[in-house]
C-alpha positions as a Markdown table, in Angstrom:
| # | Residue | x | y | z |
|---|---|---|---|---|
| 1 | Met | 153.8 | 99.8 | 97.0 |
| 2 | Tyr | 150.3 | 101.2 | 96.2 |
| 3 | Asn | 149.5 | 104.7 | 97.4 |
| 4 | Gly | 146.0 | 106.1 | 97.3 |
| 5 | Leu | 142.4 | 105.2 | 98.0 |
| 6 | Ile | 140.3 | 102.3 | 96.9 |
| 7 | Asn | 136.5 | 101.9 | 97.1 |
| 8 | Val | 135.9 | 98.5 | 98.6 |
| 9 | Tyr | 132.4 | 96.9 | 98.8 |
| 10 | Lys | 132.4 | 94.9 | 102.0 |
| 11 | Glu | 130.1 | 92.0 | 101.8 |
| 12 | Pro | 128.2 | 90.7 | 104.9 |
| 13 | Gly | 129.6 | 88.0 | 107.1 |
| 14 | Phe | 133.0 | 89.4 | 108.0 |
| 15 | Thr | 134.5 | 92.4 | 109.7 |
| 16 | Ser | 136.0 | 95.5 | 108.2 |
| 17 | Met | 139.5 | 94.4 | 109.4 |
| 18 | Asp | 138.9 | 91.0 | 107.8 |
| 19 | Ala | 138.4 | 92.9 | 104.5 |
| 20 | Val | 141.7 | 94.8 | 105.1 |
| 21 | Ala | 143.5 | 91.5 | 105.8 |
| 22 | Val | 142.3 | 89.9 | 102.6 |
| 23 | Leu | 143.3 | 93.1 | 100.7 |
| 24 | Arg | 146.8 | 93.0 | 102.2 |
| 25 | Gly | 147.2 | 89.5 | 100.7 |
| 26 | Ile | 145.8 | 90.5 | 97.3 |
| 27 | Leu | 148.0 | 93.6 | 97.0 |
| 28 | Lys | 150.9 | 92.1 | 98.8 |
| 29 | Gln | 151.5 | 95.1 | 101.1 |
| 30 | Lys | 151.0 | 95.7 | 104.8 |
| 31 | Lys | 150.4 | 99.4 | 104.8 |
| 32 | Ile | 146.6 | 99.4 | 104.4 |
| 33 | Gly | 143.9 | 100.8 | 106.7 |
| 34 | His | 140.2 | 101.7 | 106.6 |
| 35 | Thr | 138.0 | 104.4 | 107.9 |
| 36 | Gly | 134.5 | 103.9 | 109.2 |
| 37 | Thr | 134.0 | 100.4 | 110.5 |
| 38 | Leu | 131.0 | 98.4 | 109.2 |
| 39 | Asp | 129.4 | 95.8 | 111.5 |
| 40 | Pro | 130.0 | 92.2 | 110.3 |
| 41 | Ala | 126.4 | 91.8 | 109.2 |
| 42 | Ala | 126.4 | 95.1 | 107.3 |
| 43 | Glu | 127.6 | 95.6 | 103.8 |
| 44 | Gly | 128.5 | 98.4 | 101.5 |
| 45 | Val | 131.1 | 101.1 | 100.9 |
| 46 | Leu | 134.4 | 100.8 | 102.9 |
| 47 | Met | 136.9 | 103.5 | 102.2 |
| 48 | Val | 140.3 | 101.9 | 102.2 |
| 49 | Cys | 143.6 | 103.8 | 102.4 |
| 50 | Leu | 146.8 | 102.4 | 100.8 |
| 51 | Gly | 150.4 | 103.3 | 101.5 |
| 52 | Asn | 150.9 | 107.0 | 102.3 |
| 53 | Ala | 147.1 | 107.5 | 102.2 |
| 54 | Thr | 146.8 | 105.7 | 105.6 |
| 55 | Lys | 147.8 | 109.1 | 107.0 |
| 56 | Leu | 144.3 | 110.3 | 105.8 |
| 57 | Cys | 142.4 | 108.4 | 108.5 |
| 58 | Thr | 142.0 | 111.4 | 110.8 |
| 59 | Phe | 140.8 | 113.6 | 107.9 |
| 60 | Leu | 138.3 | 111.0 | 106.7 |
| 61 | Glu | 136.7 | 110.3 | 110.0 |
| 62 | Asp | 134.7 | 113.5 | 109.9 |
| 63 | Lys | 133.1 | 112.7 | 106.5 |
| 64 | Asp | 129.3 | 112.4 | 106.2 |
| 65 | Lys | 127.9 | 109.0 | 105.3 |
| 66 | Glu | 124.8 | 107.6 | 103.6 |
| 67 | Tyr | 123.0 | 104.3 | 104.4 |
| 68 | Glu | 120.1 | 102.2 | 103.2 |
| 69 | Cys | 118.4 | 100.6 | 106.2 |
| 70 | Arg | 115.6 | 98.1 | 106.8 |
| 71 | Met | 114.1 | 98.5 | 110.2 |
| 72 | Leu | 112.0 | 95.9 | 112.0 |
| 73 | Leu | 109.3 | 97.4 | 114.3 |
| 74 | Gly | 107.9 | 95.5 | 117.3 |
| 75 | Val | 111.1 | 93.9 | 118.3 |
| 76 | Thr | 113.8 | 95.1 | 120.8 |
| 77 | Thr | 117.1 | 93.4 | 121.1 |
| 78 | Asp | 120.3 | 93.8 | 123.2 |
| 79 | Thr | 122.4 | 94.7 | 120.2 |
| 80 | Glu | 119.7 | 96.9 | 118.6 |
| 81 | Asp | 119.7 | 94.8 | 115.5 |
| 82 | Thr | 118.3 | 91.4 | 114.6 |
| 83 | Thr | 121.6 | 89.5 | 115.3 |
| 84 | Gly | 121.0 | 90.1 | 119.0 |
| 85 | Ile | 118.9 | 88.5 | 121.8 |
| 86 | Val | 115.3 | 89.5 | 121.7 |
| 87 | Leu | 114.4 | 91.4 | 124.8 |
| 88 | Glu | 110.8 | 92.3 | 124.0 |
| 89 | Lys | 108.2 | 91.9 | 121.4 |
| 90 | Lys | 105.1 | 94.1 | 120.9 |
| 91 | Asp | 102.3 | 94.4 | 118.4 |
| 92 | Val | 102.8 | 97.2 | 115.8 |
| 93 | Asp | 99.5 | 99.0 | 115.7 |
| 94 | Cys | 100.7 | 102.3 | 114.3 |
| 95 | Ser | 99.7 | 103.6 | 110.8 |
| 96 | Ala | 102.1 | 104.3 | 107.9 |
| 97 | Glu | 101.4 | 108.0 | 108.5 |
| 98 | Glu | 102.5 | 107.8 | 112.1 |
| 99 | Ile | 105.6 | 105.9 | 111.1 |
| 100 | Val | 106.5 | 108.6 | 108.6 |
| 101 | Glu | 105.9 | 111.3 | 111.2 |
| 102 | Ala | 108.1 | 109.5 | 113.8 |
| 103 | Ile | 111.0 | 109.0 | 111.4 |
| 104 | Lys | 110.9 | 112.7 | 110.1 |
| 105 | Ser | 111.1 | 113.9 | 113.7 |
| 106 | Phe | 114.7 | 112.8 | 113.9 |
| 107 | Leu | 115.8 | 115.2 | 111.1 |
| 108 | Gly | 118.4 | 117.8 | 112.0 |
| 109 | Asp | 120.6 | 118.2 | 115.1 |
| 110 | Ile | 119.7 | 115.6 | 117.6 |
| 111 | Lys | 121.3 | 113.7 | 120.6 |
| 112 | Gln | 121.8 | 110.0 | 120.4 |
| 113 | Ile | 122.8 | 107.5 | 123.0 |
| 114 | Pro | 125.2 | 105.0 | 121.4 |
| 115 | Pro | 124.6 | 101.2 | 121.7 |
| 116 | Met | 126.2 | 99.0 | 124.4 |
| 117 | Tyr | 127.4 | 96.8 | 121.6 |
| 118 | Ser | 129.9 | 99.3 | 120.1 |
| 119 | Ala | 133.6 | 100.0 | 120.1 |
| 120 | Leu | 133.3 | 103.1 | 122.2 |
| 121 | Lys | 135.2 | 102.9 | 125.5 |
| 122 | Lys | 134.3 | 103.5 | 129.1 |
| 123 | Asp | 137.3 | 103.7 | 131.5 |
| 124 | Gly | 139.6 | 102.1 | 128.9 |
| 125 | Lys | 137.3 | 99.2 | 128.2 |
| 126 | Lys | 135.2 | 98.8 | 125.0 |
| 127 | Leu | 131.4 | 98.9 | 125.6 |
| 128 | Tyr | 130.8 | 95.6 | 123.7 |
| 129 | Glu | 133.2 | 93.8 | 126.0 |
| 130 | Leu | 131.2 | 95.1 | 129.0 |
| 131 | Ala | 128.0 | 94.1 | 127.2 |
| 132 | Arg | 129.3 | 90.5 | 126.7 |
| 133 | Glu | 129.9 | 90.4 | 130.5 |
| 134 | Gly | 126.2 | 91.2 | 130.9 |
| 135 | Lys | 126.8 | 94.7 | 132.0 |
| 136 | Val | 124.8 | 97.7 | 130.9 |
| 137 | Ile | 126.2 | 101.1 | 131.8 |
| 138 | Glu | 124.9 | 104.6 | 131.4 |
| 139 | Arg | 126.1 | 106.2 | 128.2 |
| 140 | Glu | 126.3 | 109.9 | 127.5 |
| 141 | Ala | 124.2 | 111.1 | 124.6 |
| 142 | Arg | 126.2 | 112.5 | 121.7 |
| 143 | Asp | 125.5 | 115.3 | 119.3 |
| 144 | Ile | 124.8 | 114.0 | 115.7 |
| 145 | Lys | 123.0 | 115.3 | 112.7 |
| 146 | Ile | 120.5 | 113.7 | 110.3 |
| 147 | Phe | 120.7 | 115.7 | 107.1 |
| 148 | Arg | 118.1 | 113.7 | 105.2 |
| 149 | Ile | 115.8 | 110.6 | 105.5 |
| 150 | Asp | 114.0 | 109.2 | 102.5 |
| 151 | Ile | 111.5 | 106.5 | 103.2 |
| 152 | Lys | 111.5 | 103.9 | 100.4 |
| 153 | Glu | 109.0 | 101.3 | 101.6 |
| 154 | Ile | 106.6 | 100.7 | 104.5 |
| 155 | Asn | 105.5 | 97.1 | 104.8 |
| 156 | Ile | 104.7 | 96.8 | 108.5 |
| 157 | Pro | 106.5 | 95.6 | 110.5 |
| 158 | Tyr | 109.4 | 96.4 | 108.1 |
| 159 | Val | 110.4 | 100.0 | 107.0 |
| 160 | Thr | 113.1 | 100.7 | 104.5 |
| 161 | Phe | 114.7 | 104.1 | 104.3 |
| 162 | Thr | 117.9 | 105.8 | 103.3 |
| 163 | Val | 119.7 | 108.3 | 105.6 |
| 164 | His | 122.4 | 110.9 | 105.2 |
| 165 | Cys | 124.0 | 111.5 | 108.5 |
| 166 | Ser | 127.0 | 113.0 | 110.3 |
| 167 | Lys | 130.0 | 111.0 | 111.7 |
| 168 | Gly | 129.3 | 109.2 | 115.0 |
| 169 | Thr | 125.7 | 108.2 | 114.0 |
| 170 | Tyr | 124.6 | 104.7 | 114.8 |
| 171 | Ile | 121.8 | 103.6 | 112.5 |
| 172 | Arg | 121.0 | 100.7 | 115.0 |
| 173 | Ser | 120.3 | 103.3 | 117.6 |
| 174 | Leu | 118.3 | 105.4 | 115.2 |
| 175 | Cys | 116.0 | 102.4 | 114.7 |
| 176 | Arg | 115.8 | 101.8 | 118.4 |
| 177 | Asp | 114.8 | 105.4 | 119.0 |
| 178 | Ile | 112.2 | 105.4 | 116.2 |
| 179 | Gly | 110.7 | 102.3 | 117.7 |
| 180 | Glu | 110.6 | 103.8 | 121.1 |
| 181 | Lys | 108.9 | 106.9 | 119.8 |
| 182 | Leu | 106.2 | 104.7 | 118.2 |
| 183 | Gly | 105.8 | 102.8 | 121.4 |
| 184 | Cys | 106.4 | 99.4 | 119.9 |
| 185 | Gly | 110.2 | 99.2 | 119.9 |
| 186 | Gly | 112.3 | 98.6 | 116.9 |
| 187 | Cys | 115.7 | 97.3 | 115.7 |
| 188 | Met | 117.8 | 97.3 | 112.6 |
| 189 | Asp | 117.2 | 94.3 | 110.3 |
| 190 | His | 119.7 | 95.1 | 107.5 |
| 191 | Leu | 122.2 | 97.9 | 106.7 |
| 192 | Lys | 124.1 | 98.9 | 103.6 |
| 193 | Arg | 126.4 | 101.9 | 103.4 |
| 194 | Ile | 125.9 | 103.5 | 100.0 |
| 195 | Lys | 128.2 | 106.5 | 100.2 |
| 196 | Val | 131.2 | 107.9 | 102.2 |
| 197 | Ser | 132.3 | 111.4 | 101.1 |
| 198 | Phe | 132.8 | 111.0 | 97.3 |
| 199 | Phe | 132.9 | 107.2 | 97.5 |
| 200 | Glu | 129.7 | 105.7 | 96.1 |
| 201 | Glu | 128.3 | 102.2 | 96.0 |
| 202 | Lys | 128.1 | 102.2 | 92.2 |
| 203 | Asp | 131.9 | 102.6 | 92.0 |
| 204 | Ser | 132.8 | 100.1 | 94.7 |
| 205 | Leu | 134.6 | 96.8 | 94.1 |
| 206 | Lys | 134.2 | 93.5 | 95.8 |
| 207 | Leu | 137.3 | 91.8 | 97.0 |
| 208 | Ser | 136.9 | 89.1 | 94.3 |
| 209 | Glu | 136.8 | 91.8 | 91.7 |
| 210 | Ile | 139.9 | 93.5 | 93.1 |
| 211 | Glu | 141.8 | 90.2 | 93.1 |
| 212 | Ala | 140.9 | 89.7 | 89.5 |
| 213 | Leu | 142.1 | 93.2 | 88.5 |
| 214 | Ala | 145.3 | 92.7 | 90.5 |
| 215 | Lys | 146.1 | 89.5 | 88.6 |
| 216 | Glu | 145.4 | 91.3 | 85.3 |
| 217 | Gly | 147.7 | 94.2 | 86.3 |
| 218 | Lys | 144.8 | 96.7 | 86.0 |
| 219 | Ile | 144.3 | 97.6 | 89.7 |
| 220 | Asp | 146.1 | 100.9 | 89.3 |
| 221 | Asp | 143.2 | 102.3 | 87.2 |
| 222 | Phe | 140.9 | 101.9 | 90.3 |
| 223 | Ile | 143.2 | 103.5 | 92.9 |
| 224 | Leu | 142.4 | 107.2 | 93.4 |
| 225 | Pro | 145.2 | 109.7 | 94.2 |
| 226 | Thr | 145.6 | 110.7 | 97.8 |
| 227 | Ser | 145.0 | 114.3 | 96.8 |
| 228 | Asp | 141.4 | 113.6 | 95.7 |
| 229 | Val | 140.3 | 113.8 | 99.3 |
| 230 | Phe | 141.3 | 117.5 | 99.3 |
| 231 | Lys | 139.5 | 118.4 | 96.0 |
| 232 | Glu | 137.9 | 121.4 | 97.6 |
| 233 | Leu | 141.3 | 122.9 | 98.7 |
| 234 | Ser | 143.3 | 125.4 | 96.7 |
| 235 | Ser | 146.8 | 124.2 | 95.6 |
| 236 | Ile | 150.2 | 125.8 | 96.4 |
| 237 | Phe | 153.1 | 125.0 | 94.0 |
| 238 | Val | 156.4 | 125.8 | 95.5 |
| 239 | Lys | 159.5 | 127.0 | 93.7 |
| 240 | Glu | 162.1 | 124.4 | 92.7 |
| 241 | Glu | 164.7 | 125.9 | 95.1 |
| 242 | Ser | 162.2 | 125.5 | 98.0 |
| 243 | Gly | 161.6 | 121.8 | 97.4 |
| 244 | Lys | 163.6 | 120.8 | 100.5 |
| 245 | Ile | 161.5 | 123.0 | 102.7 |
| 246 | Ile | 158.3 | 121.0 | 102.1 |
| 247 | Glu | 160.1 | 117.7 | 102.0 |
| 248 | Asn | 161.2 | 118.3 | 105.5 |
| 249 | Gly | 157.8 | 119.6 | 106.6 |
| 250 | Asn | 159.1 | 123.1 | 107.4 |
| 251 | Ser | 156.9 | 126.2 | 107.3 |
| 252 | Leu | 156.5 | 128.0 | 104.0 |
| 253 | Leu | 156.9 | 131.7 | 103.4 |
| 254 | Trp | 155.1 | 133.6 | 100.6 |
| 255 | Ser | 158.5 | 133.9 | 98.9 |
| 256 | Asn | 158.7 | 130.1 | 98.6 |
| 257 | Ile | 155.5 | 129.9 | 96.5 |
| 258 | Asp | 155.6 | 129.8 | 92.7 |
| 259 | Lys | 151.9 | 129.9 | 92.1 |
| 260 | Ile | 148.5 | 129.2 | 93.8 |
| 261 | Val | 145.7 | 127.5 | 91.9 |
| 262 | Cys | 142.3 | 127.9 | 93.5 |
| 263 | Asp | 139.6 | 125.2 | 93.8 |
| 264 | Asp | 138.0 | 126.5 | 90.6 |
| 265 | Met | 141.3 | 125.7 | 88.8 |
| 266 | Thr | 142.1 | 129.3 | 88.1 |
| 267 | Glu | 145.6 | 130.6 | 88.8 |
| 268 | Lys | 145.6 | 133.6 | 91.1 |
| 269 | Asp | 148.1 | 136.4 | 91.5 |
| 270 | Ile | 150.0 | 135.8 | 94.7 |
| 271 | Val | 150.0 | 139.5 | 95.6 |
| 272 | Glu | 146.3 | 139.7 | 95.2 |
| 273 | Leu | 145.7 | 136.5 | 97.3 |
| 274 | Lys | 147.7 | 137.8 | 100.2 |
| 275 | Ser | 144.9 | 139.9 | 101.4 |
| 276 | Lys | 142.2 | 137.2 | 100.8 |
| 277 | Val | 143.7 | 134.1 | 102.4 |
| 278 | Asn | 141.9 | 133.3 | 105.6 |
| 279 | Asp | 143.5 | 132.4 | 108.9 |
| 280 | Met | 143.7 | 128.6 | 109.3 |
| 281 | Gln | 142.8 | 128.1 | 105.6 |
| 282 | Met | 144.1 | 124.7 | 104.3 |
| 283 | Phe | 146.0 | 124.1 | 101.1 |
| 284 | Lys | 147.3 | 121.2 | 99.1 |
| 285 | Val | 151.0 | 121.6 | 98.5 |
| 286 | Tyr | 152.8 | 120.4 | 95.4 |
| 287 | Thr | 156.5 | 120.3 | 94.4 |
| 288 | Ser | 157.6 | 122.2 | 91.3 |
| 289 | Ala | 157.4 | 118.8 | 89.5 |
| 290 | Asn | 153.6 | 118.7 | 90.2 |
| 291 | Lys | 153.9 | 116.0 | 93.0 |
| 292 | Phe | 151.4 | 116.2 | 95.8 |
| 293 | Ile | 153.3 | 116.2 | 99.0 |
| 294 | Ala | 151.4 | 117.7 | 102.0 |
| 295 | Val | 148.5 | 119.7 | 103.4 |
| 296 | Tyr | 149.5 | 123.1 | 104.9 |
| 297 | Lys | 147.5 | 125.5 | 107.0 |
| 298 | Tyr | 147.9 | 129.3 | 106.8 |
| 299 | Asp | 148.7 | 131.1 | 110.1 |
| 300 | Ala | 147.7 | 134.7 | 109.7 |
| 301 | Gly | 149.4 | 135.8 | 113.0 |
| 302 | Glu | 152.8 | 134.7 | 111.8 |
| 303 | Asp | 152.0 | 135.1 | 108.1 |
| 304 | Ile | 153.3 | 131.7 | 107.2 |
| 305 | Phe | 152.0 | 128.3 | 106.0 |
| 306 | Lys | 152.5 | 125.5 | 108.5 |
| 307 | Cys | 152.6 | 121.8 | 107.7 |
| 308 | Glu | 149.4 | 119.9 | 108.8 |
| 309 | Lys | 150.1 | 116.5 | 107.3 |
| 310 | Met | 152.9 | 115.0 | 105.1 |
| 311 | Phe | 152.1 | 112.4 | 102.5 |
| 312 | Leu | 155.6 | 111.4 | 101.4 |
């Protein structure tokens, strides 16, 4: 069974779960999952977890994402993209300067009302299911952050831009809100995800490429270790006699630790580190044989390291 992460380029026309289903057939294993759903019409980077890396999903949901979007001004639809039913059309009589100003006004911490056509739930039912029944309900605005927007081209009524945003951001809704601010309405015409965490478009593989690599027996070279997600964390290496402790997910004492290697790859004296470790600080934990096995969190109150997630 394969364990780790693979950078898949989802092509338009099928769902993220369709991509996972095809991958299960190619790799001949069931334990596969993805984080960060892409709409069927969208394309781009899909972070896929294999084997024990499927336990990473909760860690990866919080990662920032980057997209390339083409927005269509003057058109409002029920789905907030061009796949939906047109609700209203208006002339676009704003200038390029006004468009730039409107887009830039969404930088920083903002509130966003999610679209009706989304997998968010209301009273146990998905919003898109309610939308298909012709229902439109009030949705609570959510806190999101737009870190950066770079406008690539303005060819009215189309505007192409890239956006770096926090989790929970709907680019369709961003297009809707920009259009509303300009007074002409707007929707998303095309979307490509170009980055999720350290997964970039340039390194992604289409399913056809993955299939060819699997047949050639070369797919291992493109599967990243599970521990790569925690690159920024310092590493704890336990003593050989303490191996059973972490294999069982039990708490670690300082006396169980052989060495600690910080994120700058320098080994630190344990006595020196005792006074510098922060409460709730996270660590990658390895066996004495250099095998990544878990993520632990330091509890300053009890002066012990508690297991956060096992990756056996």
